[in-house]
Biopython code that builds the backbone (N, CA, C, O; Angstrom):
import numpy as np
from Bio.PDB.StructureBuilder import StructureBuilder

atoms = [
    (1, "MET", "N", (179.234, -110.813, -50.935)),
    (1, "MET", "CA", (179.712, -110.329, -52.208)),
    (1, "MET", "C", (180.329, -108.931, -52.082)),
    (1, "MET", "O", (181.308, -108.602, -52.753)),
    (2, "GLU", "N", (179.739, -108.130, -51.217)),
    (2, "GLU", "CA", (180.273, -106.770, -51.063)),
    (2, "GLU", "C", (181.711, -106.790, -50.554)),
    (2, "GLU", "O", (182.530, -105.968, -50.965)),
    (3, "LEU", "N", (182.017, -107.726, -49.662)),
    (3, "LEU", "CA", (183.381, -107.832, -49.151)),
    (3, "LEU", "C", (184.351, -108.194, -50.284)),
    (3, "LEU", "O", (185.452, -107.649, -50.359)),
    (4, "ILE", "N", (183.941, -109.104, -51.155)),
    (4, "ILE", "CA", (184.792, -109.494, -52.279)),
    (4, "ILE", "C", (184.986, -108.294, -53.213)),
    (4, "ILE", "O", (186.094, -108.068, -53.700)),
    (5, "LYS", "N", (183.941, -107.539, -53.461)),
    (5, "LYS", "CA", (184.060, -106.338, -54.315)),
    (5, "LYS", "C", (185.032, -105.338, -53.695)),
    (5, "LYS", "O", (185.804, -104.695, -54.406)),
    (6, "TRP", "N", (184.992, -105.210, -52.384)),
    (6, "TRP", "CA", (185.877, -104.274, -51.701)),
    (6, "TRP", "C", (187.315, -104.772, -51.699)),
    (6, "TRP", "O", (188.237, -103.994, -51.944)),
    (7, "LEU", "N", (187.519, -106.063, -51.425)),
    (7, "LEU", "CA", (188.862, -106.633, -51.356)),
    (7, "LEU", "C", (189.542, -106.713, -52.730)),
    (7, "LEU", "O", (190.747, -106.487, -52.844)),
    (8, "ARG", "N", (188.761, -107.036, -53.769)),
    (8, "ARG", "CA", (189.278, -107.187, -55.133)),
    (8, "ARG", "C", (190.492, -108.123, -55.187)),
    (8, "ARG", "O", (191.556, -107.718, -55.654)),
    (9, "PRO", "N", (190.347, -109.369, -54.713)),
    (9, "PRO", "CA", (191.497, -110.280, -54.691)),
    (9, "PRO", "C", (191.934, -110.680, -56.090)),
    (9, "PRO", "O", (191.102, -110.808, -56.988)),
    (10, "ASP", "N", (193.238, -110.879, -56.285)),
    (10, "ASP", "CA", (193.755, -111.326, -57.564)),
    (10, "ASP", "C", (193.561, -112.826, -57.762)),
    (10, "ASP", "O", (193.532, -113.298, -58.898)),
    (11, "ALA", "N", (193.428, -113.573, -56.683)),
    (11, "ALA", "CA", (193.222, -115.020, -56.768)),
    (11, "ALA", "C", (192.210, -115.437, -55.717)),
    (11, "ALA", "O", (192.158, -114.871, -54.625)),
    (12, "MET", "N", (191.408, -116.432, -56.060)),
    (12, "MET", "CA", (190.436, -116.981, -55.112)),
    (12, "MET", "C", (190.334, -118.479, -55.315)),
    (12, "MET", "O", (190.393, -118.963, -56.445)),
    (13, "ASN", "N", (190.181, -119.212, -54.226)),
    (13, "ASN", "CA", (189.878, -120.631, -54.291)),
    (13, "ASN", "C", (188.389, -120.766, -54.013)),
    (13, "ASN", "O", (187.951, -120.671, -52.867)),
    (14, "ILE", "N", (187.625, -120.984, -55.058)),
    (14, "ILE", "CA", (186.174, -121.079, -54.913)),
    (14, "ILE", "C", (185.797, -122.549, -55.048)),
    (14, "ILE", "O", (185.865, -123.130, -56.131)),
    (15, "SER", "N", (185.398, -123.136, -53.920)),
    (15, "SER", "CA", (184.972, -124.534, -53.950)),
    (15, "SER", "C", (183.687, -124.654, -53.141)),
    (15, "SER", "O", (183.495, -123.958, -52.144)),
    (16, "ARG", "N", (182.827, -125.532, -53.581)),
    (16, "ARG", "CA", (181.545, -125.707, -52.902)),
    (16, "ARG", "C", (181.706, -126.540, -51.638)),
    (16, "ARG", "O", (182.440, -127.528, -51.624)),
    (17, "PHE", "N", (181.023, -126.139, -50.594)),
    (17, "PHE", "CA", (181.068, -126.863, -49.315)),
    (17, "PHE", "C", (180.061, -128.006, -49.327)),
    (17, "PHE", "O", (178.946, -127.863, -49.827)),
    (18, "TRP", "N", (180.458, -129.101, -48.788)),
    (18, "TRP", "CA", (179.528, -130.162, -48.444)),
    (18, "TRP", "C", (180.045, -130.835, -47.185)),
    (18, "TRP", "O", (181.251, -130.898, -46.947)),
    (19, "SER", "N", (179.129, -131.330, -46.395)),
    (19, "SER", "CA", (179.548, -131.950, -45.139)),
    (19, "SER", "C", (180.074, -133.359, -45.434)),
    (19, "SER", "O", (179.502, -134.105, -46.228)),
    (20, "ARG", "N", (181.158, -133.687, -44.782)),
    (20, "ARG", "CA", (181.759, -135.011, -44.955)),
    (20, "ARG", "C", (181.115, -135.982, -43.967)),
    (20, "ARG", "O", (180.906, -135.641, -42.803)),
    (21, "PRO", "N", (180.808, -137.168, -44.426)),
    (21, "PRO", "CA", (180.186, -138.164, -43.529)),
    (21, "PRO", "C", (181.024, -138.367, -42.260)),
    (21, "PRO", "O", (182.252, -138.440, -42.310)),
    (22, "GLY", "N", (180.329, -138.455, -41.133)),
    (22, "GLY", "CA", (181.001, -138.699, -39.863)),
    (22, "GLY", "C", (181.513, -137.445, -39.170)),
    (22, "GLY", "O", (182.109, -137.540, -38.098)),
    (23, "THR", "N", (181.294, -136.270, -39.757)),
    (23, "THR", "CA", (181.740, -135.029, -39.120)),
    (23, "THR", "C", (180.556, -134.325, -38.472)),
    (23, "THR", "O", (179.401, -134.643, -38.753)),
    (24, "GLU", "N", (180.858, -133.359, -37.594)),
    (24, "GLU", "CA", (179.802, -132.598, -36.931)),
    (24, "GLU", "C", (178.973, -131.796, -37.928)),
    (24, "GLU", "O", (177.811, -131.488, -37.663)),
    (25, "ALA", "N", (179.558, -131.458, -39.062)),
    (25, "ALA", "CA", (178.841, -130.665, -40.063)),
    (25, "ALA", "C", (177.600, -131.387, -40.575)),
    (25, "ALA", "O", (176.636, -130.736, -40.978)),
    (26, "THR", "N", (177.606, -132.715, -40.568)),
    (26, "THR", "CA", (176.430, -133.459, -41.045)),
    (26, "THR", "C", (175.236, -133.285, -40.109)),
    (26, "THR", "O", (174.090, -133.504, -40.500)),
    (27, "LEU", "N", (175.521, -132.885, -38.861)),
    (27, "LEU", "CA", (174.451, -132.696, -37.878)),
    (27, "LEU", "C", (173.896, -131.277, -37.867)),
    (27, "LEU", "O", (172.861, -131.018, -37.253)),
    (28, "MET", "N", (174.573, -130.365, -38.538)),
    (28, "MET", "CA", (174.146, -128.961, -38.521)),
    (28, "MET", "C", (172.846, -128.798, -39.300)),
    (28, "MET", "O", (172.663, -129.387, -40.365)),
    (29, "LYS", "N", (171.967, -128.002, -38.757)),
    (29, "LYS", "CA", (170.686, -127.723, -39.422)),
    (29, "LYS", "C", (170.513, -126.218, -39.495)),
    (29, "LYS", "O", (170.953, -125.534, -38.571)),
    (30, "PRO", "N", (169.912, -125.664, -40.513)),
    (30, "PRO", "CA", (169.475, -126.376, -41.709)),
    (30, "PRO", "C", (170.622, -126.570, -42.697)),
    (30, "PRO", "O", (171.587, -125.805, -42.691)),
    (31, "GLN", "N", (170.519, -127.583, -43.536)),
    (31, "GLN", "CA", (171.488, -127.828, -44.602)),
    (31, "GLN", "C", (171.009, -127.073, -45.853)),
    (31, "GLN", "O", (169.821, -127.077, -46.174)),
    (32, "LEU", "N", (171.933, -126.441, -46.535)),
    (32, "LEU", "CA", (171.565, -125.752, -47.777)),
    (32, "LEU", "C", (171.378, -126.767, -48.889)),
    (32, "LEU", "O", (172.126, -127.741, -48.984)),
    (33, "PRO", "N", (170.372, -126.536, -49.737)),
    (33, "PRO", "CA", (170.189, -127.435, -50.889)),
    (33, "PRO", "C", (171.363, -127.290, -51.861)),
    (33, "PRO", "O", (171.960, -126.220, -51.971)),
    (34, "GLY", "N", (171.678, -128.361, -52.551)),
    (34, "GLY", "CA", (172.769, -128.367, -53.516)),
    (34, "GLY", "C", (172.625, -127.286, -54.577)),
    (34, "GLY", "O", (173.622, -126.700, -55.000)),
    (35, "ARG", "N", (171.408, -127.015, -55.009)),
    (35, "ARG", "CA", (171.178, -125.979, -56.030)),
    (35, "ARG", "C", (171.580, -124.594, -55.527)),
    (35, "ARG", "O", (172.128, -123.785, -56.275)),
    (36, "GLU", "N", (171.302, -124.336, -54.263)),
    (36, "GLU", "CA", (171.665, -123.032, -53.680)),
    (36, "GLU", "C", (173.184, -122.913, -53.558)),
    (36, "GLU", "O", (173.750, -121.852, -53.825)),
    (37, "ILE", "N", (173.832, -123.983, -53.162)),
    (37, "ILE", "CA", (175.293, -123.978, -53.066)),
    (37, "ILE", "C", (175.891, -123.710, -54.450)),
    (37, "ILE", "O", (176.815, -122.909, -54.587)),
    (38, "LYS", "N", (175.362, -124.380, -55.465)),
    (38, "LYS", "CA", (175.859, -124.175, -56.833)),
    (38, "LYS", "C", (175.594, -122.748, -57.300)),
    (38, "LYS", "O", (176.468, -122.134, -57.913)),
    (39, "ARG", "N", (174.409, -122.209, -57.025)),
    (39, "ARG", "CA", (174.083, -120.841, -57.439)),
    (39, "ARG", "C", (175.057, -119.836, -56.837)),
    (39, "ARG", "O", (175.536, -118.932, -57.523)),
    (40, "ARG", "N", (175.344, -120.003, -55.546)),
    (40, "ARG", "CA", (176.268, -119.092, -54.866)),
    (40, "ARG", "C", (177.687, -119.212, -55.438)),
    (40, "ARG", "O", (178.374, -118.210, -55.633)),
    (41, "SER", "N", (178.107, -120.432, -55.700)),
    (41, "SER", "CA", (179.433, -120.664, -56.269)),
    (41, "SER", "C", (179.546, -120.035, -57.656)),
    (41, "SER", "O", (180.554, -119.401, -57.968)),
    (42, "THR", "N", (178.531, -120.203, -58.479)),
    (42, "THR", "CA", (178.507, -119.626, -59.818)),
    (42, "THR", "C", (178.542, -118.106, -59.752)),
    (42, "THR", "O", (179.282, -117.465, -60.498)),
    (43, "GLU", "N", (177.742, -117.527, -58.858)),
    (43, "GLU", "CA", (177.707, -116.078, -58.704)),
    (43, "GLU", "C", (179.071, -115.538, -58.270)),
    (43, "GLU", "O", (179.527, -114.514, -58.779)),
    (44, "LEU", "N", (179.711, -116.219, -57.340)),
    (44, "LEU", "CA", (181.021, -115.797, -56.874)),
    (44, "LEU", "C", (182.074, -115.918, -57.977)),
    (44, "LEU", "O", (182.930, -115.044, -58.116)),
    (45, "ASN", "N", (182.015, -116.987, -58.752)),
    (45, "ASN", "CA", (182.935, -117.155, -59.883)),
    (45, "ASN", "C", (182.777, -116.038, -60.903)),
    (45, "ASN", "O", (183.774, -115.496, -61.380)),
    (46, "GLU", "N", (181.560, -115.690, -61.241)),
    (46, "GLU", "CA", (181.306, -114.623, -62.214)),
    (46, "GLU", "C", (181.827, -113.286, -61.698)),
    (46, "GLU", "O", (182.429, -112.525, -62.455)),
    (47, "LEU", "N", (181.603, -112.993, -60.420)),
    (47, "LEU", "CA", (182.104, -111.754, -59.843)),
    (47, "LEU", "C", (183.631, -111.723, -59.879)),
    (47, "LEU", "O", (184.226, -110.715, -60.261)),
    (48, "TRP", "N", (184.269, -112.835, -59.480)),
    (48, "TRP", "CA", (185.729, -112.869, -59.477)),
    (48, "TRP", "C", (186.289, -112.684, -60.878)),
    (48, "TRP", "O", (187.282, -111.978, -61.049)),
    (49, "ARG", "N", (185.680, -113.298, -61.883)),
    (49, "ARG", "CA", (186.164, -113.146, -63.266)),
    (49, "ARG", "C", (186.134, -111.676, -63.690)),
    (49, "ARG", "O", (187.083, -111.196, -64.309)),
    (50, "GLN", "N", (185.072, -110.966, -63.369)),
    (50, "GLN", "CA", (184.974, -109.552, -63.732)),
    (50, "GLN", "C", (186.010, -108.727, -62.977)),
    (50, "GLN", "O", (186.700, -107.899, -63.571)),
    (51, "LEU", "N", (186.119, -108.950, -61.678)),
    (51, "LEU", "CA", (187.097, -108.200, -60.891)),
    (51, "LEU", "C", (188.514, -108.492, -61.359)),
    (51, "LEU", "O", (189.351, -107.590, -61.410)),
    (52, "ASN", "N", (188.791, -109.753, -61.702)),
    (52, "ASN", "CA", (190.121, -110.141, -62.151)),
    (52, "ASN", "C", (190.473, -109.464, -63.471)),
    (52, "ASN", "O", (191.602, -109.007, -63.652)),
    (53, "TYR", "N", (189.514, -109.396, -64.395)),
    (53, "TYR", "CA", (189.766, -108.721, -65.673)),
    (53, "TYR", "C", (190.008, -107.229, -65.441)),
    (53, "TYR", "O", (190.908, -106.647, -66.046)),
    (54, "ASP", "N", (189.212, -106.610, -64.570)),
    (54, "ASP", "CA", (189.388, -105.183, -64.256)),
    (54, "ASP", "C", (190.773, -104.935, -63.661)),
    (54, "ASP", "O", (191.434, -103.953, -64.000)),
    (55, "SER", "N", (191.207, -105.830, -62.773)),
    (55, "SER", "CA", (192.521, -105.700, -62.145)),
    (55, "SER", "C", (193.628, -105.810, -63.180)),
    (55, "SER", "O", (194.565, -105.012, -63.179)),
    (56, "ALA", "N", (193.523, -106.805, -64.073)),
    (56, "ALA", "CA", (194.536, -106.989, -65.110)),
    (56, "ALA", "C", (194.574, -105.789, -66.048)),
    (56, "ALA", "O", (195.649, -105.389, -66.495)),
    (57, "SER", "N", (193.432, -105.218, -66.347)),
    (57, "SER", "CA", (193.360, -104.069, -67.271)),
    (57, "SER", "C", (194.163, -102.876, -66.764)),
    (57, "SER", "O", (194.681, -102.097, -67.564)),
    (58, "ARG", "N", (194.271, -102.725, -65.463)),
    (58, "ARG", "CA", (195.036, -101.598, -64.908)),
    (58, "ARG", "C", (196.533, -101.741, -65.164)),
    (58, "ARG", "O", (197.273, -100.763, -65.055)),
    (59, "TRP", "N", (196.989, -102.947, -65.503)),
    (59, "TRP", "CA", (198.401, -103.183, -65.769)),
    (59, "TRP", "C", (198.783, -102.974, -67.232)),
    (59, "TRP", "O", (199.969, -102.966, -67.565)),
    (60, "VAL", "N", (197.794, -102.804, -68.109)),
    (60, "VAL", "CA", (198.098, -102.570, -69.522)),
    (60, "VAL", "C", (198.893, -101.272, -69.637)),
    (60, "VAL", "O", (198.500, -100.240, -69.091)),
    (61, "GLY", "N", (200.009, -101.334, -70.349)),
    (61, "GLY", "CA", (200.904, -100.190, -70.476)),
    (61, "GLY", "C", (202.106, -100.263, -69.550)),
    (61, "GLY", "O", (203.071, -99.520, -69.728)),
    (62, "TRP", "N", (202.059, -101.159, -68.554)),
    (62, "TRP", "CA", (203.176, -101.309, -67.628)),
    (62, "TRP", "C", (204.393, -101.819, -68.380)),
    (62, "TRP", "O", (204.277, -102.674, -69.258)),
    (63, "GLU", "N", (205.559, -101.294, -68.033)),
    (63, "GLU", "CA", (206.818, -101.744, -68.603)),
    (63, "GLU", "C", (207.762, -102.103, -67.477)),
    (63, "GLU", "O", (207.870, -101.377, -66.489)),
    (64, "GLY", "N", (208.447, -103.230, -67.630)),
    (64, "GLY", "CA", (209.404, -103.636, -66.611)),
    (64, "GLY", "C", (209.933, -105.024, -66.864)),
    (64, "GLY", "O", (209.726, -105.611, -67.926)),
    (65, "GLU", "N", (210.624, -105.537, -65.858)),
    (65, "GLU", "CA", (211.299, -106.819, -65.978)),
    (65, "GLU", "C", (210.397, -107.955, -65.510)),
    (65, "GLU", "O", (209.679, -107.823, -64.519)),
    (66, "ILE", "N", (210.442, -109.072, -66.234)),
    (66, "ILE", "CA", (209.757, -110.291, -65.808)),
    (66, "ILE", "C", (210.759, -111.440, -65.796)),
    (66, "ILE", "O", (211.788, -111.397, -66.471)),
    (67, "LEU", "N", (210.439, -112.454, -65.023)),
    (67, "LEU", "CA", (211.198, -113.691, -65.008)),
    (67, "LEU", "C", (210.362, -114.734, -65.737)),
    (67, "LEU", "O", (209.253, -115.057, -65.311)),
    (68, "LEU", "N", (210.894, -115.257, -66.832)),
    (68, "LEU", "CA", (210.174, -116.280, -67.581)),
    (68, "LEU", "C", (210.162, -117.571, -66.768)),
    (68, "LEU", "O", (211.194, -118.024, -66.274)),
    (69, "ASP", "N", (208.951, -118.160, -66.640)),
    (69, "ASP", "CA", (208.880, -119.364, -65.811)),
    (69, "ASP", "C", (208.237, -120.560, -66.500)),
    (69, "ASP", "O", (208.065, -121.601, -65.866)),
    (70, "GLY", "N", (207.878, -120.448, -67.770)),
    (70, "GLY", "CA", (207.350, -121.626, -68.444)),
    (70, "GLY", "C", (206.639, -121.312, -69.735)),
    (70, "GLY", "O", (206.520, -120.158, -70.145)),
    (71, "ALA", "N", (206.169, -122.377, -70.369)),
    (71, "ALA", "CA", (205.457, -122.255, -71.643)),
    (71, "ALA", "C", (204.011, -121.894, -71.387)),
    (71, "ALA", "O", (203.392, -122.349, -70.425)),
    (72, "GLY", "N", (203.486, -121.061, -72.276)),
    (72, "GLY", "CA", (202.073, -120.684, -72.224)),
    (72, "GLY", "C", (201.309, -121.395, -73.324)),
    (72, "GLY", "O", (201.727, -122.456, -73.787)),
    (73, "HIS", "N", (200.201, -120.823, -73.742)),
    (73, "HIS", "CA", (199.382, -121.380, -74.812)),
    (73, "HIS", "C", (199.865, -120.871, -76.164)),
    (73, "HIS", "O", (200.453, -119.793, -76.256)),
    (74, "SER", "N", (199.618, -121.639, -77.193)),
    (74, "SER", "CA", (199.881, -121.249, -78.583)),
    (74, "SER", "C", (201.324, -120.813, -78.814)),
    (74, "SER", "O", (201.573, -119.848, -79.536)),
    (75, "GLY", "N", (202.266, -121.512, -78.209)),
    (75, "GLY", "CA", (203.673, -121.228, -78.454)),
    (75, "GLY", "C", (204.236, -120.024, -77.733)),
    (75, "GLY", "O", (205.331, -119.572, -78.067)),
    (76, "THR", "N", (203.535, -119.496, -76.770)),
    (76, "THR", "CA", (204.041, -118.344, -76.023)),
    (76, "THR", "C", (204.837, -118.809, -74.810)),
    (76, "THR", "O", (204.787, -119.975, -74.417)),
    (77, "MET", "N", (205.566, -117.875, -74.236)),
    (77, "MET", "CA", (206.242, -118.088, -72.958)),
    (77, "MET", "C", (205.546, -117.202, -71.935)),
    (77, "MET", "O", (204.990, -116.159, -72.279)),
    (78, "VAL", "N", (205.581, -117.621, -70.683)),
    (78, "VAL", "CA", (204.921, -116.891, -69.609)),
    (78, "VAL", "C", (205.959, -116.502, -68.564)),
    (78, "VAL", "O", (206.822, -117.297, -68.192)),
    (79, "GLY", "N", (205.855, -115.265, -68.103)),
    (79, "GLY", "CA", (206.717, -114.789, -67.032)),
    (79, "GLY", "C", (205.910, -114.010, -66.030)),
    (79, "GLY", "O", (204.733, -113.723, -66.252)),
    (80, "ARG", "N", (206.541, -113.667, -64.923)),
    (80, "ARG", "CA", (205.863, -112.902, -63.871)),
    (80, "ARG", "C", (206.707, -111.700, -63.489)),
    (80, "ARG", "O", (207.937, -111.754, -63.477)),
    (81, "ASN", "N", (206.010, -110.606, -63.176)),
    (81, "ASN", "CA", (206.706, -109.384, -62.775)),
    (81, "ASN", "C", (206.854, -109.326, -61.257)),
    (81, "ASN", "O", (206.565, -110.298, -60.558)),
    (82, "PHE", "N", (207.303, -108.185, -60.760)),
    (82, "PHE", "CA", (207.548, -108.025, -59.314)),
    (82, "PHE", "C", (206.293, -108.242, -58.484)),
    (82, "PHE", "O", (206.389, -108.610, -57.313)),
    (83, "ALA", "N", (205.116, -108.023, -59.064)),
    (83, "ALA", "CA", (203.854, -108.188, -58.346)),
    (83, "ALA", "C", (203.204, -109.542, -58.626)),
    (83, "ALA", "O", (202.040, -109.761, -58.294)),
    (84, "TYR", "N", (203.967, -110.445, -59.240)),
    (84, "TYR", "CA", (203.540, -111.793, -59.578)),
    (84, "TYR", "C", (202.433, -111.809, -60.615)),
    (84, "TYR", "O", (201.685, -112.783, -60.703)),
    (85, "LYS", "N", (202.313, -110.741, -61.408)),
    (85, "LYS", "CA", (201.355, -110.684, -62.508)),
    (85, "LYS", "C", (201.898, -111.520, -63.655)),
    (85, "LYS", "O", (203.058, -111.376, -64.041)),
    (86, "GLU", "N", (201.067, -112.386, -64.197)),
    (86, "GLU", "CA", (201.478, -113.267, -65.283)),
    (86, "GLU", "C", (201.374, -112.534, -66.619)),
    (86, "GLU", "O", (200.340, -111.948, -66.940)),
    (87, "ILE", "N", (202.457, -112.576, -67.390)),
    (87, "ILE", "CA", (202.503, -111.919, -68.695)),
    (87, "ILE", "C", (202.969, -112.938, -69.731)),
    (87, "ILE", "O", (204.044, -113.524, -69.596)),
    (88, "ALA", "N", (202.149, -113.148, -70.771)),
    (88, "ALA", "CA", (202.483, -114.084, -71.839)),
    (88, "ALA", "C", (202.974, -113.291, -73.046)),
    (88, "ALA", "O", (202.446, -112.223, -73.353)),
    (89, "LEU", "N", (203.993, -113.826, -73.730)),
    (89, "LEU", "CA", (204.482, -113.170, -74.934)),
    (89, "LEU", "C", (205.183, -114.173, -75.828)),
    (89, "LEU", "O", (205.611, -115.238, -75.383)),
    (90, "GLU", "N", (205.291, -113.815, -77.092)),
    (90, "GLU", "CA", (206.005, -114.653, -78.052)),
    (90, "GLU", "C", (207.482, -114.308, -77.965)),
    (90, "GLU", "O", (207.882, -113.165, -78.183)),
    (91, "THR", "N", (208.295, -115.328, -77.640)),
    (91, "THR", "CA", (209.735, -115.144, -77.515)),
    (91, "THR", "C", (210.420, -116.493, -77.598)),
    (91, "THR", "O", (209.814, -117.528, -77.318)),
    (92, "GLU", "N", (211.668, -116.477, -77.979)),
    (92, "GLU", "CA", (212.490, -117.685, -78.005)),
    (92, "GLU", "C", (213.312, -117.816, -76.723)),
    (92, "GLU", "O", (214.011, -118.811, -76.531)),
    (93, "VAL", "N", (213.228, -116.821, -75.853)),
    (93, "VAL", "CA", (213.984, -116.828, -74.596)),
    (93, "VAL", "C", (213.446, -117.962, -73.715)),
    (93, "VAL", "O", (212.236, -118.176, -73.644)),
    (94, "LYS", "N", (214.328, -118.669, -73.061)),
    (94, "LYS", "CA", (213.971, -119.847, -72.267)),
    (94, "LYS", "C", (213.617, -119.485, -70.821)),
    (94, "LYS", "O", (214.028, -118.437, -70.323)),
    (95, "PRO", "N", (212.848, -120.360, -70.144)),
    (95, "PRO", "CA", (212.522, -120.134, -68.732)),
    (95, "PRO", "C", (213.778, -119.977, -67.884)),
    (95, "PRO", "O", (214.811, -120.589, -68.155)),
    (96, "GLY", "N", (213.666, -119.147, -66.856)),
    (96, "GLY", "CA", (214.790, -118.874, -65.974)),
    (96, "GLY", "C", (215.516, -117.593, -66.317)),
    (96, "GLY", "O", (216.375, -117.140, -65.560)),
    (97, "ASN", "N", (215.177, -117.002, -67.460)),
    (97, "ASN", "CA", (215.799, -115.754, -67.896)),
    (97, "ASN", "C", (214.894, -114.565, -67.600)),
    (97, "ASN", "O", (213.669, -114.688, -67.568)),
    (98, "PHE", "N", (215.517, -113.422, -67.386)),
    (98, "PHE", "CA", (214.786, -112.165, -67.201)),
    (98, "PHE", "C", (214.721, -111.438, -68.535)),
    (98, "PHE", "O", (215.609, -111.576, -69.376)),
    (99, "MET", "N", (213.660, -110.664, -68.719)),
    (99, "MET", "CA", (213.582, -109.807, -69.893)),
    (99, "MET", "C", (212.662, -108.626, -69.603)),
    (99, "MET", "O", (211.792, -108.694, -68.734)),
    (100, "PHE", "N", (212.872, -107.540, -70.349)),
    (100, "PHE", "CA", (212.038, -106.357, -70.215)),
    (100, "PHE", "C", (210.885, -106.437, -71.202)),
    (100, "PHE", "O", (211.081, -106.755, -72.375)),
    (101, "VAL", "N", (209.684, -106.146, -70.720)),
    (101, "VAL", "CA", (208.489, -106.256, -71.546)),
    (101, "VAL", "C", (207.569, -105.064, -71.321)),
    (101, "VAL", "O", (207.742, -104.283, -70.386)),
    (102, "LYS", "N", (206.589, -104.949, -72.206)),
    (102, "LYS", "CA", (205.512, -103.981, -72.033)),
    (102, "LYS", "C", (204.204, -104.762, -72.098)),
    (102, "LYS", "O", (203.980, -105.506, -73.054)),
    (103, "ALA", "N", (203.339, -104.607, -71.102)),
    (103, "ALA", "CA", (202.030, -105.258, -71.089)),
    (103, "ALA", "C", (201.132, -104.531, -72.081)),
    (103, "ALA", "O", (200.969, -103.313, -72.002)),
    (104, "THR", "N", (200.547, -105.286, -73.020)),
    (104, "THR", "CA", (199.770, -104.654, -74.091)),
    (104, "THR", "C", (198.286, -104.981, -74.065)),
    (104, "THR", "O", (197.484, -104.253, -74.648)),
    (105, "LYS", "N", (197.909, -106.069, -73.394)),
    (105, "LYS", "CA", (196.506, -106.481, -73.418)),
    (105, "LYS", "C", (196.177, -107.286, -72.172)),
    (105, "LYS", "O", (196.997, -108.067, -71.690)),
    (106, "ALA", "N", (194.966, -107.090, -71.654)),
    (106, "ALA", "CA", (194.510, -107.850, -70.485)),
    (106, "ALA", "C", (193.696, -109.046, -70.923)),
    (106, "ALA", "O", (192.927, -108.971, -71.882)),
    (107, "GLY", "N", (193.868, -110.152, -70.217)),
    (107, "GLY", "CA", (193.064, -111.347, -70.432)),
    (107, "GLY", "C", (192.465, -111.775, -69.110)),
    (107, "GLY", "O", (192.549, -111.062, -68.110)),
    (108, "GLN", "N", (191.859, -112.950, -69.121)),
    (108, "GLN", "CA", (191.230, -113.466, -67.913)),
    (108, "GLN", "C", (192.293, -114.081, -67.016)),
    (108, "GLN", "O", (192.622, -115.258, -67.159)),
    (109, "GLY", "N", (192.832, -113.291, -66.091)),
    (109, "GLY", "CA", (193.838, -113.783, -65.157)),
    (109, "GLY", "C", (195.261, -113.643, -65.635)),
    (109, "GLY", "O", (196.171, -114.158, -64.985)),
    (110, "PHE", "N", (195.495, -112.965, -66.753)),
    (110, "PHE", "CA", (196.842, -112.803, -67.255)),
    (110, "PHE", "C", (196.914, -111.569, -68.158)),
    (110, "PHE", "O", (195.897, -110.960, -68.490)),
    (111, "LEU", "N", (198.126, -111.221, -68.540)),
    (111, "LEU", "CA", (198.368, -110.136, -69.474)),
    (111, "LEU", "C", (199.153, -110.688, -70.658)),
    (111, "LEU", "O", (199.841, -111.701, -70.530)),
    (112, "THR", "N", (199.054, -110.028, -71.806)),
    (112, "THR", "CA", (199.949, -110.337, -72.907)),
    (112, "THR", "C", (200.859, -109.138, -73.072)),
    (112, "THR", "O", (200.496, -108.011, -72.736)),
    (113, "GLY", "N", (202.039, -109.394, -73.590)),
    (113, "GLY", "CA", (203.005, -108.322, -73.722)),
    (113, "GLY", "C", (203.933, -108.527, -74.894)),
    (113, "GLY", "O", (203.855, -109.517, -75.621)),
    (114, "VAL", "N", (204.813, -107.558, -75.053)),
    (114, "VAL", "CA", (205.832, -107.597, -76.106)),
    (114, "VAL", "C", (207.175, -107.269, -75.469)),
    (114, "VAL", "O", (207.259, -106.567, -74.462)),
    (115, "LYS", "N", (208.219, -107.801, -76.093)),
    (115, "LYS", "CA", (209.574, -107.525, -75.629)),
    (115, "LYS", "C", (209.897, -106.048, -75.875)),
    (115, "LYS", "O", (209.547, -105.489, -76.915)),
    (116, "LYS", "N", (210.582, -105.418, -74.884)),
    (116, "LYS", "CA", (210.993, -104.012, -75.003)),
    (116, "LYS", "C", (212.428, -103.942, -75.436)),
    (116, "LYS", "O", (212.972, -102.849, -75.596)),
]
sb = StructureBuilder()
sb.init_structure("model")
sb.init_model(0)
sb.init_chain("A")
sb.init_seg("    ")
for serial, (resi, resn, name, xyz) in enumerate(atoms, 1):
    if name == "N":
        sb.init_residue(resn, " ", resi, " ")
    sb.init_atom(name, np.array(xyz, "f"), 0.0, 1.0, " ", f" {name:<3s}", serial, name[0])
structure = sb.get_structure()
């Protein structure tokens, strides 16, 4: 966990390990109980969510250009900036277009913004 806190990754693929039948992993001892694997996965997910929100919060107030790349939730459009940060905003501008925005609020893995 300390390494994850130090690295502060913006994205993580968190999946639980299990040995596949017929592989050498099935012969490894000791095998961790399923509950322990789930506990570790849950703990890692919770840590990543907090770190991700903290990371997004540092971008609030940023102004610059984004490339709109698709529809978001609740009628918003989503674009990404030079650092691939996702910013959602209400606009009629279609995907594939650039626009200048200001990041106004941090969410879980994304930012919301307004057109500048």
